[in-house]
C-alpha positions as CSV (number, residue, x, y, z in Angstrom):
1,X,-9.4,-16.6,-6.1
2,X,-9.1,-12.8,-5.7
3,X,-6.5,-10.7,-7.5
4,X,-4.5,-10.4,-4.2
5,X,-4.6,-14.1,-3.6
6,X,-3.3,-14.7,-7.1
7,X,-0.4,-12.3,-6.5
8,X,0.7,-13.9,-3.3
9,X,0.3,-17.4,-4.6
10,X,2.6,-16.5,-7.6
11,X,5.2,-14.9,-5.3
12,X,5.1,-17.9,-3.1
13,X,5.6,-20.3,-6.0
14,X,8.6,-18.3,-7.0
15,X,10.0,-18.5,-3.5
16,X,10.0,-14.7,-3.0
17,X,8.1,-11.9,-1.3
18,X,5.7,-9.7,-3.2
19,X,6.7,-6.1,-3.9
20,X,4.1,-3.5,-3.0
21,X,4.6,0.1,-4.1
22,X,2.7,3.2,-2.9
23,X,2.0,6.5,-4.6
24,X,-0.7,9.1,-4.0
25,X,-3.2,9.8,-6.7
26,X,-2.6,13.2,-8.4
27,X,1.2,13.2,-7.8
28,X,3.3,14.4,-9.5
29,X,0.2,15.1,-11.7
30,X,-3.0,13.3,-12.3
31,X,-1.7,11.6,-15.4
32,X,1.8,11.4,-13.9
33,X,0.6,9.2,-11.1
34,X,-0.7,6.6,-13.5
35,X,2.5,6.8,-15.5
36,X,4.7,6.4,-12.4
37,X,2.6,3.5,-11.1
38,X,2.7,1.8,-14.5
39,X,6.5,2.2,-14.6
40,X,6.6,0.5,-11.1
41,X,4.5,-2.4,-12.3
42,X,6.6,-2.8,-15.5
43,X,9.8,-2.8,-13.4
44,X,8.6,-5.4,-10.9
45,X,5.9,-4.2,-8.5
46,X,3.3,-6.9,-7.9
47,X,0.8,-4.7,-6.0
48,X,0.2,-0.9,-6.2
49,X,-1.3,1.1,-3.4
50,X,-2.9,4.4,-4.6
51,X,-3.1,6.9,-1.8
52,X,-6.2,9.0,-1.5
53,X,-5.0,12.5,-0.7
54,X,-6.3,13.8,2.6
55,X,-5.8,17.2,4.2
56,X,-4.9,15.8,7.6
57,X,-2.5,12.9,7.1
58,X,-1.5,12.4,10.7
59,X,0.2,9.0,10.1
60,X,2.3,10.2,7.2
61,X,5.9,11.6,7.4
62,X,7.1,14.7,5.6
63,X,7.8,13.1,2.2
64,X,4.3,11.7,1.8
65,X,2.8,14.9,3.3
66,X,4.7,16.9,0.6
67,X,3.3,14.7,-2.2
68,X,-0.2,14.8,-0.8
69,X,-0.1,18.6,-0.5
70,X,0.9,18.8,-4.2
71,X,-1.8,16.4,-5.2
72,X,-4.5,18.4,-3.3
73,X,-3.1,21.6,-4.9
74,X,-3.6,19.8,-8.3
75,X,-7.2,19.5,-7.4
76,X,-7.3,15.8,-6.9
77,X,-10.7,14.4,-5.8
78,X,-12.1,10.9,-5.2
79,X,-13.2,10.7,-8.8
80,X,-9.5,11.2,-9.8
81,X,-8.5,8.5,-7.4
82,X,-10.9,6.1,-9.1
83,X,-9.6,7.0,-12.5
84,X,-6.1,6.4,-11.3
85,X,-7.0,3.0,-10.0
86,X,-8.7,2.2,-13.3
87,X,-5.5,3.2,-15.2
88,X,-3.2,1.2,-13.0
89,X,-5.5,-1.8,-12.8
90,X,-5.3,-2.1,-16.6
91,X,-1.6,-3.2,-16.1
92,X,-2.9,-6.4,-14.4
93,X,-1.4,-5.4,-11.1
94,X,-3.5,-5.8,-7.9
95,X,-4.4,-2.2,-7.2
96,X,-5.5,-1.0,-3.8
97,X,-6.6,2.4,-2.3
98,X,-4.9,3.4,0.9
99,X,-7.1,5.9,2.6
100,X,-8.0,7.5,5.9
101,X,-11.5,6.7,6.9
102,X,-13.0,10.2,7.0
103,X,-13.1,10.6,3.1
104,X,-14.7,7.2,2.7
105,X,-17.3,7.9,5.4
106,X,-18.2,11.3,3.8
107,X,-18.4,9.7,0.3
108,X,-20.5,6.8,1.6
109,X,-19.1,3.4,2.4
110,X,-21.3,1.4,0.0
111,X,-20.8,3.9,-2.8
112,X,-17.0,4.0,-2.3
113,X,-16.7,0.2,-2.3
114,X,-18.9,-0.1,-5.4
115,X,-17.1,2.6,-7.3
116,X,-13.7,1.1,-6.4
117,X,-14.8,-2.4,-7.6
118,X,-16.1,-0.8,-10.8
119,X,-12.7,0.8,-11.4
120,X,-11.0,-2.6,-11.1
121,X,-9.7,-2.0,-7.6
122,X,-8.7,-5.0,-5.5
123,X,-9.4,-3.5,-2.1
124,X,-8.4,-0.9,0.5
125,X,-6.0,-0.3,3.3
126,X,-7.6,1.8,6.1
127,X,-4.9,2.7,8.6
128,X,-7.0,4.7,11.0
129,X,-10.2,2.5,10.9
130,X,-10.5,0.4,14.1
131,X,-12.0,-3.1,14.1
132,X,-14.6,-1.8,16.5
133,X,-15.9,0.7,14.0
134,X,-15.4,-1.4,10.8
135,X,-18.6,-3.3,10.4
136,X,-20.2,-0.9,7.8
137,X,-17.0,-1.0,5.8
138,X,-16.6,-4.7,6.0
139,X,-20.2,-5.3,4.9
140,X,-19.8,-2.8,2.0
141,X,-16.5,-4.3,0.9
142,X,-17.8,-7.9,1.1
143,X,-20.8,-7.0,-1.0
144,X,-18.6,-5.2,-3.6
145,X,-16.2,-8.1,-3.7
146,X,-13.1,-6.2,-2.6
147,X,-10.5,-7.0,0.0
148,X,-9.9,-5.2,3.3
149,X,-6.5,-4.7,4.9
150,X,-5.9,-3.4,8.4
151,X,-2.7,-2.6,10.3
152,X,-1.0,-4.2,13.3
153,X,1.8,-2.5,15.1
154,X,4.8,-3.6,17.3
155,X,2.8,-2.4,20.3
156,X,-0.2,-4.6,19.5
157,X,-0.8,-7.4,22.1
158,X,-1.9,-10.8,20.9
159,X,-5.6,-10.2,21.6
160,X,-5.5,-7.0,19.5
161,X,-3.7,-8.7,16.6
162,X,-6.3,-11.5,16.7
163,X,-9.1,-8.8,16.5
164,X,-7.4,-6.9,13.7
165,X,-6.7,-9.9,11.5
166,X,-10.3,-11.1,11.8
167,X,-11.2,-8.0,9.7
168,X,-8.6,-8.6,7.0
169,X,-9.2,-10.5,3.8
170,X,-6.4,-9.6,1.5
171,X,-3.3,-9.4,3.7
172,X,-2.2,-8.0,7.0
173,X,-0.2,-4.8,7.0
174,X,2.5,-5.0,9.7
175,X,4.0,-1.6,10.6
176,X,7.7,-2.2,11.2
177,X,7.9,0.5,13.8
178,X,6.0,3.1,15.8
179,X,5.8,6.5,14.2
180,X,5.0,8.1,10.8
181,X,5.9,6.8,7.4
182,X,9.3,7.4,5.7
183,X,12.4,5.6,4.4
184,X,15.0,5.1,7.1
185,X,18.6,3.9,7.5
186,X,17.3,0.6,9.1
187,X,14.0,-1.3,9.2
188,X,12.5,-1.5,12.7
189,X,14.0,-4.3,14.7
190,X,10.5,-5.3,16.0
191,X,9.2,-6.1,12.5
192,X,10.3,-9.8,12.3
193,X,8.8,-10.5,15.7
194,X,5.6,-8.8,14.8
195,X,5.3,-10.9,11.6
196,X,5.7,-14.1,13.7
197,X,3.1,-12.9,16.3
198,X,0.7,-12.1,13.5
199,X,1.1,-15.4,11.7
200,X,0.1,-17.2,15.0
201,X,-3.4,-15.7,14.4
202,X,-3.9,-15.9,10.6
203,X,-3.0,-17.7,7.5
204,X,-3.2,-14.5,5.5
205,X,0.0,-13.1,4.0
206,X,1.7,-10.6,6.2
207,X,3.4,-7.6,4.6
208,X,5.8,-5.2,6.2
209,X,5.8,-1.5,5.6
210,X,7.4,1.7,7.0
211,X,11.1,2.3,6.6
212,X,12.0,0.2,3.5
213,X,13.9,2.3,0.9
214,X,16.5,0.1,-0.9
215,X,17.2,-3.3,-2.2
216,X,19.2,-4.5,0.9
217,X,16.3,-3.5,3.2
218,X,13.9,-5.2,0.9
219,X,15.9,-8.4,1.0
220,X,16.1,-8.2,4.8
221,X,12.3,-8.0,5.1
222,X,11.6,-10.5,2.3
223,X,13.5,-13.1,4.4
224,X,10.6,-13.3,6.9
225,X,7.6,-11.5,5.4
226,X,5.2,-12.3,2.6
227,X,5.4,-8.8,1.1
228,X,7.6,-5.7,1.2
229,X,5.8,-2.3,1.1
230,X,7.7,0.8,-0.2
231,X,6.2,4.3,-0.4
232,X,8.3,7.2,0.6
233,X,11.4,6.1,-1.3
234,X,9.4,6.2,-4.6
235,X,8.0,9.6,-3.8
236,X,11.4,10.9,-3.0
237,X,12.7,9.8,-6.4
238,X,9.9,11.8,-8.1
239,X,10.3,14.9,-5.8
240,X,14.1,15.0,-6.5
241,X,13.8,14.6,-10.3
242,X,14.3,17.7,-12.5
243,X,11.4,16.6,-14.8
244,X,8.8,13.9,-15.2
245,X,10.8,11.8,-17.7
246,X,13.8,11.7,-15.3
247,X,11.4,10.9,-12.4
248,X,10.0,7.9,-14.2
249,X,13.4,6.6,-15.0
250,X,14.5,7.0,-11.4
251,X,11.3,5.2,-10.2
252,X,12.0,2.3,-12.6
253,X,15.6,2.1,-11.4
254,X,14.5,1.9,-7.7
255,X,11.8,-0.7,-8.5
256,X,14.4,-2.9,-10.3
257,X,16.6,-2.7,-7.2
258,X,13.8,-3.5,-4.9
259,X,12.5,-6.3,-7.1
260,X,16.0,-7.9,-7.0
261,X,16.0,-7.5,-3.3
262,X,12.7,-9.5,-2.7
263,X,14.2,-12.3,-4.9
264,X,17.5,-12.8,-3.0
């Protein structure tokens, strides 16, 4: 059983959804990213997504773009991402890398998969990698023993969903709405229907991301999804904090709220 399978089995046995938190490597600092992710795990996150900073994050909203810019300014490189994964994986949480495909392609698919596995990483989420172009990555990931996660969207027809889930091994990432990342007042109304459509094509867990930012929204999504993904809301807590200590306390506070939400 993989690390991700263990996480979702545990959550299912507790009659709740898993809580998945996202932070970019190198933000607010290289060490600060590990500290913040560790605080999230200690306060209730089951899975951590470590973002690989990329200079052209087309799918990310302004909050994540701001954090990524700061990370790149801090000089964050792929080696730093791997060190971040290693530090977070020591907590026992399933630790993934969320990355655009170009950095992986330039680094080398086999090398990236091998290095991620060596760092204790559980797998990757590749939002802009299409199933049609995924064979080299699927092969490299399978050989390294890491999971692969791809995205489905509200606009995805059934045949597309079937194709996407055939490439997934850890879980399926269901984008709750069309558009870029970011916490919103409400979660996309299409999310529940998308989860139902996706489950018709796979037995893998289906996790919902984009737009979740508080405990009430987490509870809403947890009522129909296997996992609740939160990113921008954590980053906003760190961006708004006057110092790192306050930021960590704020991240813990939000995680506690979200963890209660997925258990309602």
